[in-house]
N, C-alpha and C positions, 0 to 999 in steps of 0.2 A: 479518335482523329488526331490527337497531339502524339500518340504512339506512331501512327503512319507518317507524321510529318518528321519524326525523329529517326525513322528507319532508314538505315543506309544500304540499298541494295547493291552498292558496288563491292561491299565486303562479302556478301551473300546474294549473288545474282540469281540463285535459284528461288529466292523469296519472292521475286515478281511472279514466277511460274506458279508458286503455291497460291498466291492471291488470285491469279487467273482461274486456277481451278476451284477454289471457293466460289468466286463470283459465277462461274459457268454452272456449278452445282446448285446454287441459290436460284439463278435465272430459270433452270430446268425444272426446280421444284415448285417455283411460283407460277410459271406460265405453262407448265406441262400439263396441268389438270390431274384428274383422277381416273382410275380404271377398275373395272370389277374383276377380281381374281378369285380363283377357288381356294378355299382354306384347307390346309393340311393339318395332320397331326401325326404324333409318332406312336406306332403300335408297341405292343410288349416286345417284339423281336428287334425293336430299334429302327425300323423303317419308316419312312415318311408315306403315309396314306391320306386319301381324300377324307376330310371330315363330312360326315353324314348327319343330318338333322331330320326330325319328323315334321312334316307339313301339317296343315289343318285337316287333310283328309287321312291322316295317320300313316302316310306313306314317307319311306326314308328318301330324301333327296339330297343332292350335294349342297353343301353350304358355301356361300360366297361372302366376299368382304370387298369393299371400296378402299383403295389404296392410292397414294401417290404415284403417278407414273414413273417418277425418277427415284424417289427415296422408298424403295421397297426391296426385299431381299433378293427377287429374281432379277431385277435390273442391276443392282450393284454387283451381284454375283457374276452377271454376264460380263459387266465392264471389268471386273477384277481378272476374270479368266482370259479374256481378249488381250488385256494389257500385257499380262504375263508373258505371252508368246512374242509380242512385238517389242517390249521393253528389252528382253533378253538379247534379241538380235540387233536392237538400236544401241545398246552399249557396246557391242562389238563393232558396230558401224562407226560409233564415235571416235574409237582408236584410230580407225582408217582416216576419218575426216580430219582429226587433228593434224595428221602428218601431211595433210593437203591432198589426200587421195580420195577415192570413191570406190564402192563395190556394188556395181549393178547387178552381180550375180548372185546376191545373197538369197533371193527367192528361189533360184534355180538350185543352188547348193542344199537349201532346206528340202526341196523336193527329191533330189537325187539321193541325199542321204537317207530321208524318210523311206524311200521306195527300197533301197539297198537293205536297210534294217528290217523292213516289212518281209522281204524275201527270205531272210535268214530265219525269222521267227515263225513265219507262216506254216512251214512244214510241220512244227511241232504241235501245232493247234492249241485249243484253250487248255488242254491238260499238260502243256509243256511247263518244265520247272525252271529253277534258278539258272540252269546252264543255258536253256534257250534264251532267257531273257538277258543274261550277260552277254552272250554271243550278238544277240540283236542290237544291244545298246552300243557295245563296242564297235560294231560294224557301223552303226549310224554316226557315231562320233568320228570314227576313223576316216570314213569317206568324206564327211565335211571338212576335217582338218586338212586332208589331201587336196580337196578342191580349193581351200584357202591357200595352201602351201603352192600350189600350181599358179594360181593367180599371182602371188607375191614373186615367185621365181621368174616368171615372165616379165612382170613389170620391171624388176630389178635387172635381170638378165639382158633383156632385149632394150632396155631404157625406153620403153613406149609408154605413153600417157595411160594411167590406170583406167580412164573412160574406155578407151578402145580395147583394152585387154579384157576387162570385165564385161564389156557390151558383147564380145564374141564368147567368151566362156557362159555367159548367161544363156545363149542359144544352145551352145555345147551341152552344157549339164543338163538342160532340159531335154535335149534330144536324147541324151543317155538315159533319162529317167524313163522317157516314153518307151524306149526300146526294151529296157529291163522289165517295165511293167506291161509292155505290149498293150498299152492303152486300156488296162483294166485296173480296177481297185482291188487291192491286196488287204485281206483281212485274217481273222483267225489267229490272233495273238495269245499267248499264255494268259490266262484268266488272273493269276496273281500279279502279273505286271500291271494289267489294266486296273484291277482293284487298288494296287498301291498308288498308282498316279490319281486315281479318281475318288480317293477316300475323302469324305466331306466332314466338314465341322458345323456349318451354318448352312441350312437348305442344301444346295447342290454345289456350294462353294468349296472346290478342290483345294486342299491346303498344300500339297507338294508343289505344284507350279508357282504358288505364292513364295514359298520358302526358296525355291531355287531363285526366283526372280531377285528377291531381296538380298540373297547371298551373293549373287553375281554382281548386283549393284554395289554391295559393300566391297567386294574383292576388287572390282574395276576401279571404284573410287580410291581404294587403298593402293593400288598399283600406280595410278596415275599422279596421286598427290603425295605419297610417302615413300616411293621407291625410286632408285636411280633411273631404272628403265623408263618410268613415267616421265622424268625430266628429260630424257633423251627424245622421247616421243613428241613432247612440246617443242623441244628444240629443233628437231627436224621440221615441223610445220611452221615455226617462227621464222627461221632463216636456215635454209637446207645448206647454202654454200658455207656459211660461217660454221655450221655444226660440222661439215666435213673437214674443214681445215683446223677444227678444235680436236680432231682424232677420234670422233664417234664414228662407228661403222654404220652409215646411213642405209646402206643396203640391208643390213642385218635388222635394222630397226623397221624398215619397210615390210620385210618379209615377216616379222614377227607380228605386226598389226593385222596383215592379212590373214594369218594362221589363226588369230584371235576372233577375227570376224567369222571365219568358217567354223570354228569351235563353237561360237555362240548359236550360229544356225543349227549345228548338229545338236546342241542340247535343247533348242527349242523343237527340233524334229522329235526327238525321243519323247519329250511331253506330249507332243501332239499324237505320236503313235498310241501311247497309253491312254490319253483322253478321248480320242476319236475312234480308236480301234481299226484304223485302216489307213492305207497310203495310196497315192495315185500319182501319175505324172503331172497332173494338173494342180497340185498341192503347191501353196506359195505363189500362185500367179498373181503378179501385181504387188507382192509384198515389198519389193525393192522401193517403191514409192513410199509407202507407209513408214518403213524402217528409216529411210533417209530423212524423211519429213519429221519424225520422233527426234532425231538427233539434231536436226537444224533448229526445230522449234524449241528444243531443250538448250540451245545456246552455242551449239557448235558451229564454227565458222568453216564455210566451203573453201577458203582460202588458207586454212590451216592455222595452227598454234592456239586453237581455242576450242573448250568443250569439257565436259564433265560427265561422269557415269550418272550421278544423280539428275543432271539436267535432262539426259537422254530418257530416263525412267519417267520423270514428270512431263516431258514432252510426248510420251507415249499415252500417258493418262489424259492429257489434253486432247489428242486426236480421237481417243476412244469416246471421251465426253462429247466432243463435237459430231462423231458418227451416231452415237446413241441419241443425242439431242435432236438430230434430223429425224430419227424414227419417231421419237415422242411427239415432236411437233408437226408430224405428218408430211414432212417434205420427202419426196420420191428420193429413192437410194440412187437413181441415175444421176444425181447431182453430186454424190459423195465425192467422186474423182475431181470434180470442179472445185469443190470446196477445199480438198486436201491440197491441190496444186496452188490455189490461191493462199492458202495458209503458209505454204512453203515459200513462195514469192515475197509474201509480207514479211516473213521471218527474216529472209535474206536481205530485203530493203532496210529493214530495221536494224541489222547488224552493220550494214554499210554506213548508215545514218550515225550509228554510235561510233563507228571507226572514224568518220569524217569529224564528228564534235570532239573526239579524243585528241585528234591531230590538231585541230584548231586551239584546244586548251593548251596542248603541248607548245605550240608556236607562240601563243600569247604568254605564257609563262617563261620561255626562253627569251623572248624579246624584253619582257619586263626585268629579268635578271640582268640582261646585258646592259639595259638602261641605267639599273641601280649602280653597276660596277662603273659605268662611265661617268656618272655624276658624283661619285664618291670621292671625298677629299683625299689627296695623296697622304701616305703615311709620313709621319714626322721622324726624320733620322734622329737617332739618339746622338 
């Protein structure tokens, strides 16, 4: 307790998010109860198979074990996998939100990029080699970056609010995905590509999405905190007019962040193609709410000038824990959107409260300094 009392979260704001994650995990572990799960073992070929035991009648039957509903490999693996897709896009969204913008088309960008990549790889079939995989990955990334570029170009060139532009492109990109896919699910990708993405280390935990997620978090954090372009992004969100008069190309910065948002959606789409092995026009439906919520819960301010890549990553974990907790506690999934929306509103209100208190402290400090100057004795002339 003494440590918590000395902990200064103002120097490490993500520390509060880490505490929330720990508390949520402990609550789910304590109140979630137990569940009976089949036991698995590894055969000589290295594959996981059901463990069989001999019962009293001499018959081989599947073995079961009772595990905690939350602290078990299957649940933790599912949380890690789901978090990776959303966290990657949330980091890209954080760049946009820091500048005071918004990207409502991220889910549709994810869908149209996935469909385009699927159309390129599908004709090669499971026997397709590295060439098919490279073409599919480049197409997926290229389409997503193009979508982000178009968003930024229209926002900067037409001087229209990002909400309006991305609301329109959200419908446009979704419609393009539907036309390309013709309402069908597209599969049949090169097996080597799928095996690479889905290679596991613990149970069914796929290592590649986690490595990509952590890498993007590190790169995003480095760009924002250690590079000049990161300071420009914060400057645009903090005070766009002052930034413009200081000589910074505000339009170029805005264009860049929407390209980065599209890039993050494209990377998530590539991982999705390899993990699920199919793409359809309905992919990413409603993702924009979860992605924006992850960034906001992670500390990004919708008025701009505030946010971190690590915060977006931790925000995505918190939302996945809440979603998983609803399943564990038996709460119908119909309430998931309600809970997510409530969390977003609460995060925004908390940000506004922090902003109000910070302004009050600044005014109080300024008033105290002025009072001290007023009552200070005049300097004695030599």
